[in-house]
N, C-alpha and C positions, 0 to 999 in steps of 0.2 A: 383394373381399379380406377375409379373416378378420380381425376385430378382436382385438387382443391387449390384454386388460385383466383386472385382478383381478376375481374374482366380486363381484357387488353386495353380498353379505353381508359381505365383508371391507372393501370400500370404505366402506360406511356405518358401520363400527365406528370410533368416535372413539378416537384414540391420544393418548398423552401428548406434551407438548412435547419431552421428552427423546428419545422414540422417533422423533418426526418429524425431529428434528435428526440423529439417527443415520442414518435412511434417506436424508436429503439427502446426507450425507457419503459414504455407501456408493454412492449413485447417481452422484455427480459424479466423472468420470474425469479424471485429469491430461491436459492437452492435449499433443500431440506438439510437440517442440522445433522452432524455426524460426531460421534464421540471418538476422540483421538488422544494418544499419549501427549503429555505436556509439550514436549519439544516439537511435535508435529503441529501444535496449535500456534506456533510463533507467527505473528503477523496477521492472524485471522481474527475476525470478529467473534466474540463469544455468543453462543446461542442460549445461554442460561445465566441467571444471576448466581453469584457464589457468596456464601455466608461463612463466617468464621466458626470453626468447630469447637473453639474454646477461647478463653481470654488470651490476648497477646499484649505484653508478655504474660505467661501463665503464672509467674511468680515475681516477687520484688527483685528486679534485676539491677545489678551494678552497671553504671554507664561509663565508669572510668576505672583504670588501675589505681588502687589506693588502699584505704583502710575503712572498714565498716565500724562506725563508732556510735556511742551514745552521746546525746547532747550534754549530759552531765559531766562528760570528760573534757569539755572545751577548756583549752589553756593549760591542761595538765600533762604530766609525763606518765604514760601508762604502759602496761605490758602488751606485747603482741602474743595472744594466746593461741592462734591458729592461722591456717591459710586456706583459702577457698579458690581453687581454680575453677574455670567455667566447666559446667557439666558434672561437678561433684559436690556433695554435701556431707557434713559430719555433724551428727546430732549433738555432740558435746560442745560445738562452737556456739557459745552464747555471749553476745556482746553485753558488757556491763560498764559501769563508770570507771572500773579499774582495769578492764581489758578490752582490746579491740582485735579484729580479725583482718589480716591482710587479704585483699580480695582482688580478683581479676575482672576485667571487663566482660560482662555477659554472665557472671556467676550469680547464683541466688543469694540474696542477703541473708545472713544468719539471724535467728531471733534476737530481738533487742536492738537491732540496727535503726538508728534515727537518721543517719546520713552517711555518705561516703566522702571521705576527704582524700583528694588527689595526692599521689606520692610526692609531687613537687611542692606540696604545701605543708609537709611535716619535716621534722629533723629526727634522724635516727640516732639512738644511743644504745648500741648493742642490740638486745632483744626488746628494747623499749622505744617508744616514739614520743616526741613532744608535739602536741597538737596545737593548732591556732586558737587564739582566744575566742574567736567568733565562729560558730558552726551553724550553717543555715539548715533548718529542718527539711528533710527530703532531698537535700542536694545530691545530685548525681545518682538518683534512684528512679527507675521507671516502675511505676506501680502497676499491678495486674490490671489488664484491660484498657490501659491508657492509649495503646496503639490501635487496638480493635477489640471490642467486647464480644463474648460468645453470642452467636446468632446474628451479629451485625453484618449487613451486606457490604462487602468491600469491592466487589466487581459487579457490574450489571450487564445484562444482555446488550450486545452492540459494542461493548468496550473491546479495544484491540488487545490481543495477547502479546504485549511487548515483553522484553526480557524481564523488566521489573514486575509486570503482572504475573509472569510465570514464576518468579521468585515468591510472590505472595501466595500463589496457588500451591507451590511446593511447601511453603511454611504451614499452610492450612491442611496439609496431609493429602492433597489431591494428586493422584497419579494420572488422571485423565480428565478431560473436560469436553463439553459439547461446543462445537464451533460451527460456523457457516463455512463450508469448504470452498476453496477456489474452484471455478469452473474448469472443466477439462476442455482443451482446445485442440483442434486439428487444423493443419495448414495444407492446402492443395494449390500448387502453382501450376498454371497451364501455359502452354506455348511451345510450338514446335521449334522455335528459334533458340530456346534456352538450354544451356548445358551447365553442368556443375563445375565448381571451381577445380582447377588443376587439369581439366580436360582440354585437348586441342580444339581450336575453333575452326570451323569451315566457313566459307563465304556465307554471309547472311546470318550467322549465329552470334549470340551474345551470351555472356555469363549470367547466371541467375543471381540477381541481387535481392529479389523480394523474399525468397525462401529464407535465407539467413537473417534478413532484416526482420521479418515477421516472427521468426523463432526467437530472436533476441528481444523484440518488443514484448512478447508474451512473458518471457522469463524475467525481464526487467520490471514488469508490472506485478510480479509475484506469482505467476502461474507456473505450473510444471511445464518444462520445455515440451512443446507439442511435437508430435510426429509430423514430419513434413514430407509430402508426396509430390513428385513432379511428373506431370502427364502432358502428352501432346494435345493438340486441338482435335480431340476425338470424343464424340458423345459417349461412346461405350466406356472408354477409359475414364472419363470424368465421372460417370455414374458409378463405376466400380470403386473409384476413390471415395465417393460420397458414401457408398455402402460400407466401406471399410472404416469410415469415420462416424457411423451412425450412433455410436454409443457416447459421443462427445456432446458437451453442452453448447459449445460454440464451434462452428466450422467456418474457416476463412478461405474463400476462393480468390486467388489472385489471377486476374486476366479473364478474358472471355465474357465480360459482363456488358460490353458495348453493343453496337448494332451491326457489326461486320458479319460477313457470311460465316466465318468460323468462330463467332462469339456465341458459344453454345450454352453458356450458363443458364440463361432464363428458360430455354427449352428443356434442358436436362433437369432442372429443378421442378418444372411442371410435371415431367414424366416421372419424377421421383416422389410424387405426391406431396410436394412442398407448397405451402401457401405463400405466394409472393405478396409481401406487404407494401413495398414500393420499389420502383425502379426509375432512376434518374432524379437527381437533385440539382436545384438551381445554384450551383456552386462551382468555383474554380480554385483548385483542381478537384477531380473526383465526380464529375457530372454523371457518369454511368453507374454510380453506386447502387447496389441492389441489396434488399433485405428480404429473406424468406424465413418461414417457420415450418418446422416439421415436428409435431408433438411438442415437447418442451425445449427442443433444440432450435437455436437460431443459426442461420446460414447467411453470411455476408459475401456478396460478390463485389470484390474491390477491383479497381482498374489495374492494368498491368504497369502503367507508368509508375516508377518507384516513388516519386514525390507524392503523387495522388494516392498511392497505396499507403504510404506512411501517414499522410494526413487523415485518410478515412479510418485507419486503425486507431490513431490517437483520439480522434473526435468521437467516433461511433462505436467501434468494437470495444474499446476500453470502457466506455460508458455502460455498455451491456454487461461486461465482466464485473464492473464495480457494483452494479445493481444486483447481480446474481449472488455476489459474495458479501453484500452488506457494507461495502466501502462507500466513502463519501464521493461527491462529484469532483470533477477535475478542478484544479486550482486556476482561478482566473484573476485578472488584474487589468489595470489601465496604465497607459504610458503615452509619452509624446514622441511622435515620429522624429527620428534624427535625420531623415532624408525624405524627399517627396515621394508619393506613390500615386500611380495612375489606376483608378478603379476600373473594373470591367463594367461595361454598359448594362449587361443583362443579368449578371450573376454576382452573388457575394463572393469576394475574392479573399482567400486565406493564404497569407504569404509567410513562409518560414522567416523567423527573425531571432535576433539576440535581444533578450529583455534584461536590461541591467539598470542599476541605480545611476542616476545622474550625479557625476562627481561634484558638480558645482552647486547643486540644489538639494539640501537634505530632505529626505522623504519623497523625492520625485524619482520617477522611473522613465527610462528612455528606450525606444524601440528602434533597433537597427535592422531594417529589412535585408534579407540575404537572398536576393533573387539571382538565379543563375542565368546562363546564356540561353537556356531552353527550359521548358516545363518539366523535363526529366533530369535536369542537371543536379545530381546529388553531391557533386564535388565542391560546389560553391556554397552549399547550404548545410553541410554536415555539422557546423558549429552552432546551429540554431538550437534554442531551448524553448521556443514557443511558436505559436502561429498567431499572427495579427489578423484580425477580422476587418476587412475593408468593405464597407457597404457598397452595393452596386451604384453606379452613377457615371457621369460623363466628365466631371471636372477633376482635375488633378488635386490631390490633397497635399498641401504644402507641409514642409518640415514644421514641427511644433503642434500639428493636429493631434488631439487626444483620441486614441482608439483602444478597443478592448483586445486583450490577448488571452490565450489559453496556454498554460505552461505544460510542457511534456511531463508525463508522470515519471519518466525514467531519468530526468535530468534535474540536478539540484539547482 
């Protein structure tokens, strides 16, 4: 089978982070809609508008516990001729100037009702009540269709199925709804040196942090927890893992995307008939980032360095997932550096940081860079909630410099 990939001269050309981000968004295709039960729709964008099947409320509804009364009985002492709990009606309950009906919140107002007087605003005298001298017409009554009229659209395509939206759908009698589903993701972690947690380590081995991290990132973003496969630096094993993941919308490879002798990802993807869209981005961390496409599926080759892996997932993989399932872009902002930063001369530098409000300046935000002792140091950066974007250059950026940040999708 002929391999479909970009010529090597184009693949090897480093592109900017902005161009890489644009290519990711262009390559990510919205997923086809799927009809699901209401609770499965939670958190997903709707793929269809929804209209009311009838007026809401469908009847004149009491909004308070009290008495359904006629305006003509204001200031009088009248009989309580009946009771109306929510969900029940009695045809003989007719409100007149001489008689009122005790009514519960949510009950249908009986004929003749001009207003509902709250229980706290009447005085009881046996089976009679003394009403206030002034009764406001329509007080504490929701008229039919005042919340939503029959045929009115109350949700539109693209709206997120929040718990309140699901309540509205259930009220309108919907048992299912069409949504844009979340993409299915697979994670493949490569590296002979990696072992799972709880296993004994031999010389030269390290525990796999990327597998659990990528699985957690996917789940925190709202995706179904992906199946994570761990393979060695072996072309056949990597291709077998890709084949096992071929029905997924997103495949994330960790490691093997650089230029070392055992970095097989580019070659395996070409052999797998994947079109390589770019390889290498002018950024730090994550220079070896790779994006390939096979059919409608996207394959990301992320660096094995845990911080680079985390950054590339947050910036690029989550952008693709958001585009596929109709979610908005990442939350961005601006703040002032709390400490100086040294740019990278040749690449855009993305530094993990804590992005917080400035306690002394209302409305201002402060960036606290959390650089570790090495580019792979996750122990000093685990409290980060954002990446600060440092433009490439030679001069140190002093504290107080305003820079752009991208907030993690999984951190409040």
